[in-house]
Phi, psi and omega in degrees: 000134179284143177280142180295143178291160175291169183302311184297315179297317180296318181294318179297317179294319178299317178298321179294320179295315180300315180299317180294319178294321180294327177294327180075187177093346179280151178289167186302314182298316178296318179299315180296318179297319178295320179297318178297315179297318179298320179297317178295319179294324177299318177298320178299313180299316179298320179296316178298318179295319178297319177298315180296318178298320178297319179295318179295317178301316180296319179297317180294321178295315178300318179296317180294319179295322179295322178295319180294316180294321180292328182285342178284345181278343186287000000 
């Protein structure tokens, strides 16, 4: 099984696919394959973003809890 690309690699490939699709000229089968690849890459990017958002939420929660605990010492 292939490992999913990182966010930057997936985004760069997705941008290349979009540019190629916008240029047009590809046959239907190639266009459909590029669309399928683009859809899969979009899911990869969304997954990376969701993971990052979760990490930021946890960091903010940890920070807020530390502030609450620190204010009890005063």
